[in-house]
C-alpha positions in Angstrom: 103.1 72.6 81.6 101.3 73.0 84.9 98.7 70.4 85.6 95.3 71.0 87.3 96.5 69.1 90.4 99.7 71.3 90.5 97.5 74.4 90.3 95.2 73.1 93.1 98.2 72.2 95.3 99.7 75.6 94.9 96.4 77.3 95.8 96.4 75.5 99.1 99.8 77.0 99.9 99.1 80.5 98.6 99.9 83.3 100.9 96.7 85.0 99.6 94.6 82.2 101.0 95.9 83.0 104.5 95.4 86.7 103.9 91.8 86.2 102.6 91.1 83.9 105.6 92.4 86.5 108.1 90.5 89.3 106.4 87.2 87.3 106.4 87.8 86.3 110.0 88.0 90.0 110.9 85.1 91.1 108.7 82.6 88.3 109.5 83.7 87.4 113.0 80.7 87.1 115.3 78.2 87.1 112.4 75.7 84.4 111.4 77.9 83.7 108.3 80.9 83.0 110.6 78.8 80.4 112.4 77.8 78.7 109.2 81.4 78.0 107.8 84.9 78.7 109.1 86.7 81.6 107.4 89.2 79.2 105.8 86.3 77.4 103.9 84.9 80.8 102.8 88.3 82.0 101.7 88.8 78.8 99.7 85.4 79.3 98.1 86.1 82.9 97.2 89.5 82.0 95.6 87.8 79.1 93.8 85.1 81.4 92.5 87.6 84.0 91.3 89.8 81.4 89.5 86.8 79.8 87.8 85.4 83.1 86.6 88.8 84.3 85.5 89.3 81.0 83.5 85.9 81.2 81.9 86.3 84.8 80.8 89.4 83.7 78.9 87.8 80.6 77.4 84.5 82.1 76.4 84.5 85.4 74.5 80.7 85.8 75.3 80.8 87.2 78.7 77.0 87.6 79.0 76.7 84.7 81.4 79.4 86.0 83.7 77.8 89.5 83.6 74.4 87.9 84.4 76.0 86.1 87.4 77.4 89.4 88.8 74.0 91.1 88.2 72.3 88.3 90.2 74.9 88.7 93.0 74.1 92.5 93.1 70.4 91.7 93.5 71.1 89.1 96.2 73.7 91.0 98.2 71.2 93.3 100.0 69.2 90.2 101.1 72.3 88.4 102.2 73.8 91.4 104.1 72.2 90.3 107.5 74.3 87.1 107.4 77.5 89.3 107.6 76.3 91.6 110.3 77.7 91.0 113.8 75.4 90.5 116.7 75.5 94.1 117.9 75.1 95.5 114.3 72.1 93.4 113.4 
């Protein structure tokens, strides 16, 4: 059986983390968001969020809280968009 620590250790070495990091670097490079946190930290946060949501959807049949979270994200996204704009696009 895989332990939590084994799972965390394997996430650190995932090829996907590198791909997410590289993609985020290209997408947010030169933006205010890129100045707040390095792409590696943001990639780790995105993967952590994904794994957490995936786990909770399997553990809790009532998905209303997860759906509410995505609804909130949809409302916040337009306000957060300027953080991802590059200097020339802002």
